[in-house]
C-alpha positions, 0 to 999 in steps of 0.5 A: 081158741077154747080159752077165748070161747070160755072167756067170752062165755063167762063175760056173757054169763056175767051179763045175763046174770045181772039181767036176771037179778033185775027181773022177778022170779017166775012162778014155776021157779017159785014152785020148784024152790018150795019143793026143794029144787034149786038151780044154779049157774057158775063161772070161775077159774081153776088154780092148780096143776098135775102134780106127782105125789109125793115129789119124785127124787128125779126132780130136784127143783121146781124153778117156775110155775104158771097156773095159766087162766083156766075157765070154767062154766057150770050148771048145777041142780040141787034136790033138798031133802026132808022138811028142814031141807038141810041135806041135799044131793046135786049133779052138775055139768061143767065145761073147764080148762086145767093146765100149767106151765112149769120149769124144773131141774131134774136128774135121771129123769125118764124122757123121749125127746125129738132130736133131728127129726128122730125120737130118742128115749133115755134119762135126762139130766138138766132143765125141763120145761112143761106146758100142759093143758086140757079141756074137759066135760065134767060131771060132779055129783055131790052130797050137800049140807046147808049150815044156814041160809047163807052157807052150804058145804058139799063133797062127792065125786066127779067124772070127766071126759077129755075133749082136747089136750096137750102135754109139750115141752122142751129140755135144755142145759143138760144131757140125755143118757140114751136108753139107760142111765149110763147110756151114750151121752147127748148134750144140749148146751149154749141155747140148744134145746130138744122138744118133746110131745106126749099129747097123744098119750093123755088119758081120755077119762078122769075121775076124782074127789071134790069138796067145796063150799058156797056163800050166798052173798046176796039174794041170787049171787054166790061165791064158790070154792071147790077143791078137786083131786083126781084119783087117776093120773093124766096119762094112759096106763100103758104110757111108761116114759114118764115114770110116776103118775101126774095127778090133777089138783085144782082149787076152783074160785068163782061166783054164781047165780042162784035162780 
């Protein structure tokens, strides 16, 4: 549902930006611009995933990957400093989706599955499919540098609160060793699967680094690219079923309107 809301909002914002582009700036915006204030709205997509760093030995092969459609909407205010206004500080408020679908072949992968209504923990060898998605309210705070009238770059930190999220999937074509790597063997073959759901273990707060650039294609329209890298993994610290951290790394590409 939230994905549909973001998609509709991006389309509506595109129409609004076009309408703004066809009208003159108000005197208050001219005064704000003269005093070094810049206001932007942005829309885009996040491409990436939650990745272990480095890739653990348990994951033998990534067999499939889908980035999903992860829409973003953001409002940003920048204050340019000094007479030349080369340096500035910006803060934003962003509503965004981050997610992925992956398939992997693993060996001795720590796992807890649902089998005949019961949870069984152990070590899985075989195929694992994962569906990860989260909705975030994100606040980036950035230092900006204006290279020219058309180009600016930025770097800083962001913090994010999880509004919703899921981490689900299933295992197949393999076996689970209960408790330990040499425990009792549960086999899933011939199309049989077992599901898992770690959604309730997702972390509520994330933070990380961000760097990006903006190109002003026209007087008001911009093209934006930002790379974000989380410093904490997606799961709560007490969650130990997955034995390695998964860190969201995403490239955001989109467009914006500069008032």
